[in-house]
SEDOMI-838033 format. One record per residue: residue in three letters; x, y, z of N, C-alpha, C in turn. Coordinates in steps of 0.1 Angstrom, whole numbers, padded with zeros to 4 digits, always signed. Example, Ala and Ser with C-alpha at 12.3 -4.5 7.8 and 13.67 -1.06 7.14 Angstrom:
ALA+0132-0057+0078+0123-0045+0078+0132-0033+0078/SER+0128-0022+0071+0137-0011+0071+0129+0000+0079/
REM end
This chain:
MET+0425-0302+0064+0427-0311+0073+0432-0325+0068/LYS+0427-0328+0055+0429-0340+0047+0445-0337+0042/VAL+0445-0325+0038+0458-0323+0031+0470-0327+0043/ALA+0469-0317+0056+0478-0319+0064+0481-0333+0069/LEU+0467-0343+0069+0470-0356+0073+0479-0366+0060/PHE+0475-0360+0048+0483-0366+0037+0497-0365+0038/ILE+0500-0351+0040+0515-0348+0042+0522-0353+0054/LEU+0515-0355+0065+0519-0362+0077+0521-0377+0074/SER+0513-0384+0065+0516-0398+0062+0527-0400+0055/LEU+0528-0391+0045+0538-0390+0035+0552-0391+0044/LEU+0552-0382+0051+0567-0381+0061+0567-0394+0069/PHE+0559-0400+0073+0555-0412+0084+0562-0425+0074/PHE+0556-0424+0061+0560-0439+0053+0571-0435+0047/SER+0576-0425+0043+0585-0422+0035+0599-0425+0043/GLN+0602-0425+0055+0612-0426+0063+0617-0442+0062/PRO+0605-0450+0066+0611-0466+0062+0615-0469+0048/PHE+0608-0462+0039+0612-0467+0027+0625-0461+0021/ALA+0628-0448+0026+0643-0443+0025+0652-0452+0031/GLU+0649-0459+0042+0660-0467+0050+0662-0480+0041/VAL+0650-0486+0036+0652-0499+0030+0659-0495+0016/ASN+0657-0485+0010+0662-0481-0001+0679-0478+0002/ARG+0682-0471+0012+0693-0471+0015+0701-0485+0017/ILE+0695-0493+0026+0703-0506+0028+0704-0513+0015/GLU+0695-0512+0006+0695-0520-0007+0707-0515-0016/TYR+0710-0502-0014+0722-0496-0022+0735-0498-0016/LYS+0735-0500-0002+0748-0504+0004+0750-0518+0000/ILE+0741-0525+0000+0742-0541-0005+0748-0541-0020/LYS+0743-0533-0026+0747-0531-0041+0762-0528-0044/ALA+0762-0517-0036+0777-0513-0035+0787-0524-0029/GLY+0783-0529-0020+0793-0541-0016+0795-0552-0026/TYR+0784-0553-0032+0786-0564-0045+0797-0559-0054/ILE+0792-0545-0058+0803-0539-0070+0819-0541-0063/TYR+0820-0537-0052+0833-0539-0047+0838-0553-0048/ASN+0830-0564-0044+0833-0576-0044+0835-0582-0058/PHE+0829-0575-0068+0832-0578-0083+0847-0577-0086/THR+0854-0566-0081+0866-0564-0083+0875-0576-0079/LYS+0870-0585-0069+0878-0595-0064+0874-0607-0071/PHE+0861-0609-0074+0859-0622-0081+0858-0624-0095/ILE+0863-0613-0104+0861-0611-0117+0876-0608-0120/THR+0882-0612-0131+0895-0609-0135+0895-0605-0148/TRP+0900-0590-0148+0903-0583-0161+0918-0587-0168/PRO+0918-0585-0180+0930-0588-0186+0941-0575-0180/LYS+0953-0578-0181+0964-0568-0176+0964-0556-0186/ASN+0963-0544-0178+0963-0531-0187+0972-0520-0180/GLU+0975-0510-0184+0981-0499-0180+0976-0489-0173/SER+0963-0491-0169+0958-0481-0162+0963-0477-0148/ASN+0965-0465-0146+0969-0461-0131+0960-0465-0120/SER+0947-0465-0123+0935-0469-0113+0925-0478-0120/PHE+0917-0485-0110+0906-0492-0112+0893-0482-0114/ASN+0889-0481-0125+0877-0472-0123+0862-0476-0127/ILE+0854-0472-0118+0840-0479-0115+0834-0465-0119/CYS+0823-0467-0129+0817-0456-0135+0800-0459-0133/ILE+0795-0447-0128+0780-0448-0126+0776-0440-0139/LEU+0769-0445-0146+0762-0441-0159+0748-0436-0156/GLY+0746-0422-0159+0731-0418-0159+0728-0413-0143/HIS+0717-0417-0140+0712-0415-0126+0720-0421-0118/ASP+0724-0415-0107+0730-0421-0096+0723-0426-0085/PRO+0718-0439-0082+0710-0441-0071+0716-0444-0058/PHE+0730-0444-0059+0739-0444-0046+0742-0433-0038/GLY+0742-0422-0044+0748-0411-0035+0758-0413-0031/GLU+0759-0408-0016+0772-0409-0010+0775-0424-0004/ILE+0765-0432-0007+0766-0445+0001+0778-0453-0007/ILE+0781-0451-0020+0791-0458-0026+0807-0452-0025/ASP+0805-0438-0019+0818-0431-0020+0831-0436-0012/PRO+0827-0446-0001+0838-0449+0006+0846-0461-0003/ILE+0840-0464-0014+0848-0476-0024+0861-0469-0027/GLU+0862-0458-0025+0876-0451-0032+0887-0451-0024/LYS+0883-0457-0010+0893-0458+0000+0899-0473-0003/ARG+0897-0479-0011+0901-0493-0014+0909-0493-0027/ASP+0917-0504-0029+0920-0506-0041+0920-0520-0046/VAL+0925-0523-0058+0924-0537-0064+0937-0539-0071/LYS+0941-0548-0066+0955-0555-0073+0965-0541-0072/SER+0967-0535-0062+0975-0524-0060+0973-0509-0067/LYS+0961-0510-0070+0955-0498-0080+0944-0493-0070/PRO+0944-0479-0069+0932-0473-0061+0922-0473-0072/ILE+0912-0474-0064+0896-0475-0070+0891-0458-0071/ARG+0888-0458-0082+0882-0443-0087+0869-0444-0090/LEU+0860-0434-0085+0846-0436-0087+0842-0424-0097/PHE+0836-0426-0108+0832-0414-0116+0818-0414-0118/ARG+0811-0405-0118+0797-0403-0121+0795-0395-0137/ILE+0792-0402-0146+0789-0398-0160+0778-0397-0163/LYS+0776-0391-0174+0761-0386-0179+0758-0394-0191/THR+0767-0397-0198+0768-0403-0214+0776-0414-0217/ILE+0772-0423-0225+0780-0435-0228+0792-0430-0235/ASN+0795-0419-0240+0806-0411-0247+0817-0413-0237/ASN+0814-0414-0226+0827-0412-0216+0830-0423-0205/ILE+0829-0436-0213+0830-0447-0207+0844-0455-0210/ALA+0850-0448-0220+0864-0456-0223+0875-0459-0213/HIS+0872-0451-0202+0884-0455-0191+0877-0464-0180/CYS+0866-0469-0182+0859-0474-0170+0860-0493-0173/HIS+0864-0498-0160+0865-0512-0157+0850-0518-0154/ILE+0842-0511-0146+0831-0513-0143+0820-0503-0147/VAL+0811-0505-0155+0798-0496-0160+0787-0499-0152/TYR+0782-0492-0143+0770-0494-0135+0759-0486-0141/ALA+0748-0491-0147+0739-0484-0155+0724-0485-0146/SER+0720-0474-0141+0707-0473-0135+0696-0477-0144/ASP+0683-0479-0139+0674-0484-0149+0670-0476-0160/GLN+0672-0464-0157+0670-0453-0169+0681-0455-0180/SER+0693-0456-0176+0702-0453-0186+0707-0468-0193/ASN+0704-0478-0185+0707-0491-0192+0701-0494-0203/ILE+0688-0486-0206+0681-0488-0221+0687-0481-0232/ALA+0695-0472-0228+0704-0464-0238+0716-0472-0241/LEU+0723-0478-0231+0734-0486-0233+0730-0499-0242/ALA+0721-0505-0241+0713-0516-0248+0712-0512-0263/LYS+0705-0502-0266+0700-0498-0278+0714-0495-0286/ARG+0726-0488-0278+0734-0483-0286+0746-0495-0289/GLY+0742-0506-0283+0754-0517-0284+0766-0517-0277/ILE+0766-0508-0265+0780-0506-0258+0780-0517-0249/LEU+0771-0526-0245+0771-0535-0237+0782-0547-0240/THR+0783-0550-0255+0791-0562-0259+0804-0557-0265/ILE+0806-0543-0264+0821-0538-0268+0830-0534-0257/SER+0842-0536-0262+0852-0530-0253+0862-0521-0260/SER+0867-0511-0256+0877-0502-0264+0890-0506-0256/THR+0893-0497-0247+0907-0501-0242+0910-0513-0238/TYR+0899-0518-0227+0901-0528-0221+0884-0531-0219/PRO+0883-0546-0214+0869-0550-0212+0861-0542-0202/LYS+0851-0541-0204+0841-0532-0192+0832-0544-0185/LEU+0830-0544-0173+0821-0553-0166+0807-0543-0168/THR+0798-0547-0173+0784-0539-0172+0773-0546-0163/VAL+0770-0536-0156+0760-0540-0141+0749-0531-0144/GLY+0737-0535-0142+0724-0530-0143+0714-0532-0131/GLU+0702-0527-0131+0695-0530-0121+0681-0532-0126/THR+0677-0538-0138+0666-0543-0141+0666-0557-0146/THR+0655-0564-0144+0656-0580-0147+0659-0582-0162/GLU+0656-0571-0172+0660-0574-0186+0674-0572-0191/PHE+0678-0566-0180+0694-0560-0184+0703-0571-0191/THR+0704-0585-0183+0710-0596-0189+0706-0601-0202/GLN+0693-0600-0202+0688-0605-0218+0691-0593-0228/LYS+0693-0582-0224+0695-0573-0234+0713-0572-0237/GLY+0720-0579-0231+0734-0582-0233+0743-0576-0222/GLY+0738-0571-0210+0745-0566-0198+0750-0580-0192/MET+0761-0579-0185+0768-0589-0178+0762-0594-0164/ILE+0758-0584-0158+0752-0587-0143+0742-0575-0140/SER+0730-0583-0133+0720-0575-0133+0715-0577-0118/PHE+0713-0567-0109+0707-0568-0097+0691-0570-0097/PHE+0686-0579-0088+0671-0580-0089+0667-0584-0074/GLN+0653-0582-0072+0647-0584-0058+0641-0598-0057/TYR+0643-0605-0047+0638-0619-0048+0632-0623-0031/LYS+0621-0620-0028+0618-0623-0015+0625-0614-0004/GLY+0625-0598-0009+0632-0590-0003+0647-0590-0003/LYS+0654-0596-0010+0668-0596-0010+0672-0594-0024/VAL+0684-0588-0024+0690-0584-0035+0698-0594-0040/LYS+0695-0601-0055+0702-0610-0060+0709-0607-0073/LEU+0716-0616-0077+0726-0614-0090+0720-0624-0101/ARG+0720-0618-0115+0717-0627-0125+0730-0624-0132/ILE+0737-0633-0139+0749-0631-0147+0747-0637-0160/ASN+0750-0629-0169+0749-0633-0183+0762-0638-0185/LEU+0765-0652-0184+0776-0659-0184+0784-0657-0199/LYS+0776-0659-0209+0780-0657-0222+0785-0644-0225/ARG+0779-0635-0222+0785-0620-0226+0796-0619-0218/LEU+0798-0624-0206+0809-0618-0197+0821-0626-0203/ARG+0820-0638-0207+0831-0647-0212+0834-0640-0227/GLN+0825-0638-0234+0829-0631-0248+0838-0618-0245/SER+0837-0612-0235+0842-0597-0234+0857-0601-0229/GLY+0861-0612-0225+0877-0614-0222+0878-0615-0205/LEU+0866-0614-0199+0868-0613-0185+0866-0626-0179/LYS+0871-0629-0168+0871-0644-0160+0863-0641-0148/ILE+0854-0649-0146+0846-0650-0134+0850-0662-0124/SER+0851-0659-0113+0851-0667-0100+0839-0678-0099/ALA+0843-0692-0097+0831-0702-0095+0822-0696-0083/LYS+0832-0690-0073+0823-0685-0061+0814-0675-0064/LEU+0815-0666-0073+0805-0656-0076+0794-0665-0084/LEU+0796-0670-0093+0788-0679-0099+0778-0687-0090/GLU+0784-0691-0078+0777-0698-0068+0764-0693-0062/VAL+0765-0679-0061+0756-0670-0054+0748-0662-0064/ALA+0747-0665-0078+0739-0662-0087+0729-0669-0095/GLU+0721-0663-0103+0714-0670-0112+0720-0668-0123/VAL+0723-0678-0130+0731-0678-0145+0719-0678-0156/TYR+0721-0666-0163+0714-0664-0177+0724-0670-0187/GLU+0722-0681-0193+0731-0684-0206+0727-0679-0220/GLY+0719-0670-0220+0715-0665-0233+0708-0674-0241/ASP+0701-0670-0252+0692-0677-0260+0703-0679-0275/SER+0696-0690-0282+0703-0691-0295+0705-0680-0304/ASN+0698-0668-0300+0699-0656-0309+0709-0647-0305/ASP+0716-0650-0294+0726-0640-0288+0740-0639-0296/
REM end
């Protein structure tokens, strides 16, 4: 009887959590798309604008409609990649909480190969480790933290409008 009640309670409480999680990732997907409008990349010869999800994909199908859009006349392409060895073609690299640790340890956050990469993560420490933008929760809302120093060092340019809605992390003197 206790087991049956436990299973029923899991089913009952998991639905609201799943819906909250889905809404959170819809908001994050919207932000990622808007980064393409409010951040400027140097001109490059790529045929598409590539958004890469590194490691665990917390979005699932929620982010897929982004491929119906384009950025400066280039179609958006979405890639789900497992290792940092496959990020050369990416304009935006989204690292879930598990994969961003590997990014920081390998120093990928601060390098660019073919063209600069906007690195986006979802832990509060991501920007402190060298990531450019991190999502965090504050009072039940999805907020942004921007590592302005790393972003500018990469050669990317950010709109003041995006900075207005974000918490800016300037970095410490050891960066």
